[in-house]
DRENNULUM-479408 format. One record per atom (N, C-alpha, C): residue number from 1; residue in one letter; chain; atom name; x, y, z. Coordinates in pm, whole numbers, plus 50000, padded with zeros to 5 digits. Each point is the difference from the previous one (the first is absolute). Last residue first. Layout:
BEGIN
{seq:NUM&type:A&mol:A&atom:CA&u:X&v:Y&w:Z}
...
//
This chain:
BEGIN
{seq:67&type:F&mol:A&atom:N&u:19390&v:70114&w:30275}
{seq:67&type:F&mol:A&atom:CA&u:49924&v:50009&w:50146}
{seq:67&type:F&mol:A&atom:C&u:49939&v:50139&w:50106}
{seq:66&type:Q&mol:A&atom:N&u:50120&v:49679&w:49433}
{seq:66&type:Q&mol:A&atom:CA&u:49995&v:50153&w:50066}
{seq:66&type:Q&mol:A&atom:C&u:49872&v:50017&w:50164}
{seq:65&type:E&mol:A&atom:N&u:50347&v:49611&w:49609}
{seq:65&type:E&mol:A&atom:CA&u:49930&v:50064&w:50099}
{seq:65&type:E&mol:A&atom:C&u:49927&v:50134&w:50055}
{seq:64&type:D&mol:A&atom:N&u:50400&v:49764&w:49709}
{seq:64&type:D&mol:A&atom:CA&u:49883&v:50081&w:50017}
{seq:64&type:D&mol:A&atom:C&u:49857&v:50082&w:50053}
{seq:63&type:R&mol:A&atom:N&u:50351&v:49652&w:50120}
{seq:63&type:R&mol:A&atom:CA&u:50087&v:50078&w:49968}
{seq:63&type:R&mol:A&atom:C&u:49885&v:50156&w:50001}
{seq:62&type:I&mol:A&atom:N&u:49890&v:49612&w:50299}
{seq:62&type:I&mol:A&atom:CA&u:49969&v:50012&w:49865}
{seq:62&type:I&mol:A&atom:C&u:50044&v:50116&w:49970}
{seq:61&type:L&mol:A&atom:N&u:50029&v:49650&w:50464}
{seq:61&type:L&mol:A&atom:CA&u:50007&v:50134&w:49897}
{seq:61&type:L&mol:A&atom:C&u:49987&v:49959&w:49897}
{seq:60&type:P&mol:A&atom:N&u:49862&v:49569&w:50221}
{seq:60&type:P&mol:A&atom:CA&u:50093&v:50071&w:49951}
{seq:60&type:P&mol:A&atom:C&u:50012&v:50143&w:49995}
{seq:59&type:H&mol:A&atom:N&u:49591&v:49809&w:50162}
{seq:59&type:H&mol:A&atom:CA&u:50114&v:49975&w:50083}
{seq:59&type:H&mol:A&atom:C&u:50153&v:50037&w:49933}
{seq:58&type:N&mol:A&atom:N&u:49486&v:50182&w:49871}
{seq:58&type:N&mol:A&atom:CA&u:50121&v:49939&w:50009}
{seq:58&type:N&mol:A&atom:C&u:50110&v:49947&w:50041}
{seq:57&type:E&mol:A&atom:N&u:49570&v:50331&w:50032}
{seq:57&type:E&mol:A&atom:CA&u:49989&v:49884&w:50020}
{seq:57&type:E&mol:A&atom:C&u:50089&v:49853&w:49969}
{seq:56&type:S&mol:A&atom:N&u:49989&v:50540&w:50187}
{seq:56&type:S&mol:A&atom:CA&u:49980&v:49951&w:49881}
{seq:56&type:S&mol:A&atom:C&u:49969&v:49840&w:50026}
{seq:55&type:E&mol:A&atom:N&u:50132&v:50502&w:50261}
{seq:55&type:E&mol:A&atom:CA&u:49878&v:49934&w:49897}
{seq:55&type:E&mol:A&atom:C&u:50041&v:49936&w:49893}
{seq:54&type:I&mol:A&atom:N&u:50307&v:50042&w:50439}
{seq:54&type:I&mol:A&atom:CA&u:49980&v:50083&w:49865}
{seq:54&type:I&mol:A&atom:C&u:49842&v:49929&w:49942}
{seq:53&type:Q&mol:A&atom:N&u:50312&v:50109&w:50518}
{seq:53&type:Q&mol:A&atom:CA&u:49884&v:49846&w:49957}
{seq:53&type:Q&mol:A&atom:C&u:49978&v:50110&w:49843}
{seq:52&type:V&mol:A&atom:N&u:50422&v:50042&w:50351}
{seq:52&type:V&mol:A&atom:CA&u:49963&v:49997&w:49920}
{seq:52&type:V&mol:A&atom:C&u:49932&v:49913&w:49909}
{seq:51&type:F&mol:A&atom:N&u:50280&v:50128&w:50455}
{seq:51&type:F&mol:A&atom:CA&u:49922&v:49915&w:49938}
{seq:51&type:F&mol:A&atom:C&u:49914&v:50040&w:49895}
{seq:50&type:R&mol:A&atom:N&u:50482&v:50065&w:50281}
{seq:50&type:R&mol:A&atom:CA&u:49925&v:49972&w:49989}
{seq:50&type:R&mol:A&atom:C&u:49900&v:49998&w:49901}
{seq:49&type:A&mol:A&atom:N&u:50389&v:49902&w:50463}
{seq:49&type:A&mol:A&atom:CA&u:49931&v:50005&w:49806}
{seq:49&type:A&mol:A&atom:C&u:49907&v:50107&w:49952}
{seq:48&type:N&mol:A&atom:N&u:50253&v:49865&w:50435}
{seq:48&type:N&mol:A&atom:CA&u:50010&v:50137&w:49951}
{seq:48&type:N&mol:A&atom:C&u:49978&v:49982&w:49796}
{seq:47&type:P&mol:A&atom:N&u:50068&v:49565&w:50270}
{seq:47&type:P&mol:A&atom:CA&u:50010&v:50124&w:50103}
{seq:47&type:P&mol:A&atom:C&u:49996&v:50124&w:49935}
{seq:46&type:F&mol:A&atom:N&u:49715&v:49528&w:49893}
{seq:46&type:F&mol:A&atom:CA&u:50187&v:50055&w:49928}
{seq:46&type:F&mol:A&atom:C&u:50002&v:50142&w:50149}
{seq:45&type:E&mol:A&atom:N&u:49567&v:49775&w:49941}
{seq:45&type:E&mol:A&atom:CA&u:50103&v:49899&w:50064}
{seq:45&type:E&mol:A&atom:C&u:50151&v:50044&w:49982}
{seq:44&type:S&mol:A&atom:N&u:49622&v:50135&w:49803}
{seq:44&type:S&mol:A&atom:CA&u:49947&v:50090&w:50118}
{seq:44&type:S&mol:A&atom:C&u:50134&v:49959&w:50039}
{seq:43&type:A&mol:A&atom:N&u:49924&v:49808&w:49624}
{seq:43&type:A&mol:A&atom:CA&u:50040&v:50117&w:49993}
{seq:43&type:A&mol:A&atom:C&u:50013&v:50085&w:50140}
{seq:42&type:L&mol:A&atom:N&u:49828&v:49594&w:49923}
{seq:42&type:L&mol:A&atom:CA&u:50089&v:49931&w:50002}
{seq:42&type:L&mol:A&atom:C&u:50065&v:50164&w:49991}
{seq:41&type:Y&mol:A&atom:N&u:49538&v:50026&w:50040}
{seq:41&type:Y&mol:A&atom:CA&u:50080&v:49989&w:50105}
{seq:41&type:Y&mol:A&atom:C&u:50152&v:49925&w:49968}
{seq:40&type:R&mol:A&atom:N&u:49730&v:50186&w:49650}
{seq:40&type:R&mol:A&atom:CA&u:49999&v:50105&w:50102}
{seq:40&type:R&mol:A&atom:C&u:50070&v:49957&w:50124}
{seq:39&type:G&mol:A&atom:N&u:49980&v:49600&w:49643}
{seq:39&type:G&mol:A&atom:CA&u:50105&v:50125&w:49984}
{seq:39&type:G&mol:A&atom:C&u:49979&v:50071&w:50067}
{seq:38&type:P&mol:A&atom:N&u:49624&v:49719&w:50104}
{seq:38&type:P&mol:A&atom:CA&u:50155&v:49961&w:50045}
{seq:38&type:P&mol:A&atom:C&u:50103&v:50100&w:49905}
{seq:37&type:G&mol:A&atom:N&u:49601&v:50139&w:49974}
{seq:37&type:G&mol:A&atom:CA&u:50011&v:49985&w:50089}
{seq:37&type:G&mol:A&atom:C&u:50130&v:49952&w:50047}
{seq:36&type:L&mol:A&atom:N&u:49754&v:49997&w:49523}
{seq:36&type:L&mol:A&atom:CA&u:50136&v:50109&w:50039}
{seq:36&type:L&mol:A&atom:C&u:50027&v:50056&w:50145}
{seq:35&type:P&mol:A&atom:N&u:49989&v:49522&w:49702}
{seq:35&type:P&mol:A&atom:CA&u:49914&v:50094&w:50072}
{seq:35&type:P&mol:A&atom:C&u:50037&v:50115&w:50014}
{seq:34&type:A&mol:A&atom:N&u:50170&v:49723&w:49591}
{seq:34&type:A&mol:A&atom:CA&u:50025&v:50021&w:50127}
{seq:34&type:A&mol:A&atom:C&u:49962&v:50139&w:50090}
{seq:33&type:V&mol:A&atom:N&u:49860&v:49823&w:49516}
{seq:33&type:V&mol:A&atom:CA&u:50134&v:49855&w:50071}
{seq:33&type:V&mol:A&atom:C&u:50000&v:50027&w:50162}
{seq:32&type:A&mol:A&atom:N&u:49761&v:50328&w:49720}
{seq:32&type:A&mol:A&atom:CA&u:49950&v:49909&w:50005}
{seq:32&type:A&mol:A&atom:C&u:50077&v:49836&w:50058}
{seq:31&type:D&mol:A&atom:N&u:49936&v:50578&w:50105}
{seq:31&type:D&mol:A&atom:CA&u:50091&v:49865&w:49955}
{seq:31&type:D&mol:A&atom:C&u:49911&v:49865&w:50017}
{seq:30&type:D&mol:A&atom:N&u:49872&v:50524&w:50088}
{seq:30&type:D&mol:A&atom:CA&u:49937&v:49850&w:49929}
{seq:30&type:D&mol:A&atom:C&u:50104&v:49871&w:49930}
{seq:29&type:K&mol:A&atom:N&u:50168&v:50456&w:50153}
{seq:29&type:K&mol:A&atom:CA&u:49904&v:49950&w:50132}
{seq:29&type:K&mol:A&atom:C&u:49908&v:49848&w:49967}
{seq:28&type:A&mol:A&atom:N&u:50529&v:50036&w:49928}
{seq:28&type:A&mol:A&atom:CA&u:49935&v:50025&w:49936}
{seq:28&type:A&mol:A&atom:C&u:49808&v:50002&w:50094}
{seq:27&type:H&mol:A&atom:N&u:50552&v:50162&w:50171}
{seq:27&type:H&mol:A&atom:CA&u:49858&v:49875&w:49999}
{seq:27&type:H&mol:A&atom:C&u:49911&v:50022&w:49894}
{seq:26&type:I&mol:A&atom:N&u:50536&v:50166&w:50180}
{seq:26&type:I&mol:A&atom:CA&u:49871&v:50022&w:49917}
{seq:26&type:I&mol:A&atom:C&u:49909&v:49879&w:49939}
{seq:25&type:A&mol:A&atom:N&u:50472&v:50189&w:50421}
{seq:25&type:A&mol:A&atom:CA&u:49854&v:49870&w:49927}
{seq:25&type:A&mol:A&atom:C&u:49896&v:50047&w:49932}
{seq:24&type:L&mol:A&atom:N&u:50513&v:50133&w:50165}
{seq:24&type:L&mol:A&atom:CA&u:49871&v:50103&w:49951}
{seq:24&type:L&mol:A&atom:C&u:49990&v:49861&w:49930}
{seq:23&type:T&mol:A&atom:N&u:50418&v:50127&w:50388}
{seq:23&type:T&mol:A&atom:CA&u:49859&v:49894&w:49928}
{seq:23&type:T&mol:A&atom:C&u:49892&v:50036&w:49943}
{seq:22&type:P&mol:A&atom:N&u:50564&v:50081&w:50164}
{seq:22&type:P&mol:A&atom:CA&u:49891&v:50076&w:49984}
{seq:22&type:P&mol:A&atom:C&u:49856&v:49932&w:49895}
{seq:21&type:V&mol:A&atom:N&u:50325&v:49727&w:50377}
{seq:21&type:V&mol:A&atom:CA&u:50041&v:50104&w:49903}
{seq:21&type:V&mol:A&atom:C&u:49895&v:50054&w:49945}
{seq:20&type:N&mol:A&atom:N&u:50132&v:49732&w:50360}
{seq:20&type:N&mol:A&atom:CA&u:50010&v:50059&w:50089}
{seq:20&type:N&mol:A&atom:C&u:50033&v:50114&w:49810}
{seq:19&type:L&mol:A&atom:N&u:49826&v:49485&w:50308}
{seq:19&type:L&mol:A&atom:CA&u:50015&v:50106&w:49821}
{seq:19&type:L&mol:A&atom:C&u:49971&v:50128&w:50027}
{seq:18&type:E&mol:A&atom:N&u:49895&v:49661&w:50328}
{seq:18&type:E&mol:A&atom:CA&u:50141&v:50038&w:50010}
{seq:18&type:E&mol:A&atom:C&u:50067&v:50049&w:49929}
{seq:17&type:C&mol:A&atom:N&u:49520&v:49930&w:50007}
{seq:17&type:C&mol:A&atom:CA&u:50029&v:50065&w:50097}
{seq:17&type:C&mol:A&atom:C&u:50114&v:50025&w:50015}
{seq:16&type:L&mol:A&atom:N&u:49876&v:49600&w:49770}
{seq:16&type:L&mol:A&atom:CA&u:49942&v:50175&w:49873}
{seq:16&type:L&mol:A&atom:C&u:50063&v:50102&w:50046}
{seq:15&type:K&mol:A&atom:N&u:50030&v:49575&w:50138}
{seq:15&type:K&mol:A&atom:CA&u:50100&v:50021&w:50011}
{seq:15&type:K&mol:A&atom:C&u:49959&v:50159&w:49892}
{seq:14&type:E&mol:A&atom:N&u:49667&v:49656&w:50145}
{seq:14&type:E&mol:A&atom:CA&u:50012&v:50039&w:50146}
{seq:14&type:E&mol:A&atom:C&u:50207&v:50083&w:49996}
{seq:13&type:S&mol:A&atom:N&u:49702&v:49816&w:49595}
{seq:13&type:S&mol:A&atom:CA&u:49972&v:50152&w:50089}
{seq:13&type:S&mol:A&atom:C&u:50024&v:50013&w:50119}
{seq:12&type:L&mol:A&atom:N&u:50053&v:49657&w:49649}
{seq:12&type:L&mol:A&atom:CA&u:50060&v:50014&w:50045}
{seq:12&type:L&mol:A&atom:C&u:49984&v:50171&w:50052}
{seq:11&type:E&mol:A&atom:N&u:49909&v:49519&w:49804}
{seq:11&type:E&mol:A&atom:CA&u:49965&v:50046&w:50096}
{seq:11&type:E&mol:A&atom:C&u:50089&v:50089&w:50062}
{seq:10&type:I&mol:A&atom:N&u:49820&v:49680&w:49531}
{seq:10&type:I&mol:A&atom:CA&u:50116&v:50055&w:50095}
{seq:10&type:I&mol:A&atom:C&u:49999&v:50084&w:50093}
{seq:9&type:E&mol:A&atom:N&u:49677&v:49773&w:49733}
{seq:9&type:E&mol:A&atom:CA&u:50047&v:49866&w:50088}
{seq:9&type:E&mol:A&atom:C&u:50147&v:50063&w:50038}
{seq:8&type:S&mol:A&atom:N&u:49719&v:50196&w:49696}
{seq:8&type:S&mol:A&atom:CA&u:49963&v:50005&w:50064}
{seq:8&type:S&mol:A&atom:C&u:50030&v:49890&w:50159}
{seq:7&type:A&mol:A&atom:N&u:50237&v:49989&w:49547}
{seq:7&type:A&mol:A&atom:CA&u:50001&v:50165&w:50035}
{seq:7&type:A&mol:A&atom:C&u:49906&v:49967&w:50145}
{seq:6&type:I&mol:A&atom:N&u:49982&v:49615&w:49741}
{seq:6&type:I&mol:A&atom:CA&u:50115&v:50028&w:50085}
{seq:6&type:I&mol:A&atom:C&u:50019&v:50113&w:50030}
{seq:5&type:E&mol:A&atom:N&u:49658&v:49981&w:49790}
{seq:5&type:E&mol:A&atom:CA&u:49974&v:49963&w:50067}
{seq:5&type:E&mol:A&atom:C&u:50130&v:49952&w:50098}
{seq:4&type:Q&mol:A&atom:N&u:50007&v:50279&w:49625}
{seq:4&type:Q&mol:A&atom:CA&u:49892&v:49983&w:50096}
{seq:4&type:Q&mol:A&atom:C&u:50034&v:49980&w:50129}
{seq:3&type:I&mol:A&atom:N&u:50128&v:49831&w:49554}
{seq:3&type:I&mol:A&atom:CA&u:50109&v:50119&w:50133}
{seq:3&type:I&mol:A&atom:C&u:49928&v:50041&w:50041}
{seq:2&type:L&mol:A&atom:N&u:49884&v:49525&w:49904}
{seq:2&type:L&mol:A&atom:CA&u:49956&v:50093&w:49940}
{seq:2&type:L&mol:A&atom:C&u:50112&v:50092&w:50089}
{seq:1&type:M&mol:A&atom:N&u:50048&v:49481&w:49973}
{seq:1&type:M&mol:A&atom:CA&u:49963&v:50044&w:50036}
{seq:1&type:M&mol:A&atom:C&u:49987&v:50168&w:49985}
//
């Protein structure tokens, strides 16, 4: 089983509202692995989270990439 398949079976969204930690969610606008919409939704479930969209196609952030 692929790690993506395993991760897709884990459901923790009901617990997110219980977290009280500073949260910064950074998501690439044109991410080829994870769509922007679900990333934005997930960040909205954290209390006081900040969502930042960057202009990129890369799923992992690249050190020398300019945003």
